[in-house]
C-alpha positions, 0 to 999 in steps of 0.5 A: 402553558398553551394546554392550560389556556385551552383547558381554561377556555373550554371550562368556561364554555362548559360552565356557560353552557350548563347555566340553564336558568336564563331567559332568551339570551343575546348569545345562546351558546358559546362560540369559538373561532379558530383563525390562521393566516399566512402573509408574504411580500417582496419589494426593493424599497426597504425602510430599514436600509434607507429606501433601497433594499429587500422587503422580503417578509413572511408572517404566520398568525394564529388566533383564537376568539372565544365568545361566551354568554354572560347571563342573559344580557352580556357577551364576553369575547376573548381574542388572543393570538400569536404572530411570527414573522421572518423578515429579510429587511429587519435582519439588516438592522444588523447586517454584520451578524451573519457569516463574516466571510459573506459580503453584506448587501441591502438586497440580501438578508442577514442570518442574525437574530434580528431577522425574526420576531414574535408578537403575542396579544390578548384583547378581551371585550365585554358587551352588555345589552339593555333589556329591550336590546336597543342599547349596547355598552362595550368595554375592552382591554388590549395588550401586545408584546414583541421584542422591541415594542409593548402596547397597552390599550383600553376603550369603551363604547355605546350603541343605540338602536331606534326607529324599530332597530332600522337605525343605529348610532355608535360612539367609541373611544380607545386609548393606547399607551405604548413603549419602544425598546429602541433598536438602532442600526448596528453602526449607530450603536456605541463603540461600533468599529469595523476595519472594512469601512470604506469612504472618503474621510472618517465615518462619524455620524451625528447621531443622538438616541431618542430620549422619549420612547413612549407613544400614546394614541387616542381615538374617537369613533362615530358611526351611523348605520341605516336600513334604507329599504328592503334591499339597501343598507348604508352606514357612515363613520368618522374617526379622529386619532391623535398620537404623540411621543416617539412616532419614528421607527428607531431602526429605519435608516436615512441617507443624506445627500450632503454628507460623504457615503461610507460602506462595508462591502455593498452595504451603506452605513446610516447617516441617521435614523428617520426623524418624524414629528412627535405628534400626528392628527389623523381623520378618516371618514367614509361609508358602506352601502350594501345592495341585496340584488336577489337570492344569489347576488349581494353588492357590498361597497366601501369608500374611505377618505383619509387626511392627516397633518403630515401631508398625507391624503388617501382614498380607498374604494372596495367592492365585494360581490358574495355569490350564494351557490346554495344554502351552504356555499358562498363565494365572494370575489373582491377588489380594492383600490388605494391611492395616497399622496406623500408625507411632507417628510418623505425623501428618496435615498439621499434626497434629504439634507442633514440640515432638515428637522424631519425626514424618512425614506419609508415608502409607506409614507410615499406617494403610491397607488395599489390594487388588491384582488381577492377571492373567498369561499365560505361554508355555513351550516346553521344546524352544525351537523359536523362535530369536533369533540363537543363543538359543532362546526358552523362555518369555514371561511377561506380567503386569498388576496394578492396586493400590488403597489406601483413602487414594486411591492407585491404581497399576498395573504391566505386566511382560513377561519372556522367557527364552532358552537357549543351544545 
């Protein structure tokens, strides 16, 4: 199947390349990006086990992006990828499906099937440029699937360039119609029984499954970009995102402070899963400001403010400094700072009460701040002297970033990207 997909993509590239009856195109040649990333993290506040337990996770993602000229005025971009992860925390959706002779604990992984999953997606986008290249119309689709979640999205946008192309205004709308295949903690599923349960009384949680498993998201984005001078470019943006439906994660446990605790070995059984409101309004806004200092240094700055009606506000600041070593090689150190307040419904383990309507122990919704440090290396050859089959190598981009959160979550990601151009 993969070979058929690649054959189709390269056939499209060859067809686009051989169509020679055109004027100056917005994209002269087909381009192919091949991307790979590897992500790893560790921590001790897993939401799957009620805010306490291993957050160990690894994820490997492979992506191919193909950009094809469609006549003189259009570009078709097809972005497709596969992401495979192994997670110690998600393995504890069912901590009992490993070796029955091994004691279970929230700080160790189960060897069962829930420890890993694969997400696959495809995202085609079409852009159409006006004759004078001052207007751009876009339309896109998005489809992704994994074991317990399916997402279908579509959107459209419009950009207008004026003031001798020094100013650009853009508007974009996006809709996602998603559906859960809810996977609950093993002890909350029907007919669960285990003779190793310990605790005072009988384990009988007051649990009801979610009736609605859909999640819909609607986003409107506005942006303005302006060349402010020979060496300064800035942009501002604002998004409005409305979500409704099942916004809780069905397999994330919650432990109450007013009910008895029950265990199997060291593993505490759930009192419930997280319960969050069925609607959420998000409003991020921010801007970018880029300074061209000289032929060697550029400063790229970014700031975003975020607020939602769950009580979270956050601030993000980012600085990247590309350093051009010569015509082909650039390095770019970067730093990112992030801070947020806690959601109104966040409670640490056993702080929530069974009488509450909404509760979660997901530390992504807690108060925290984080630092991210990174370094990138880029090779660029506009003449594409290096060849791979019938494609010329245009760029190689290698990045490494490390992430540290003050609640103990540490992560890193390595990404490698290459861009090829057809002849």
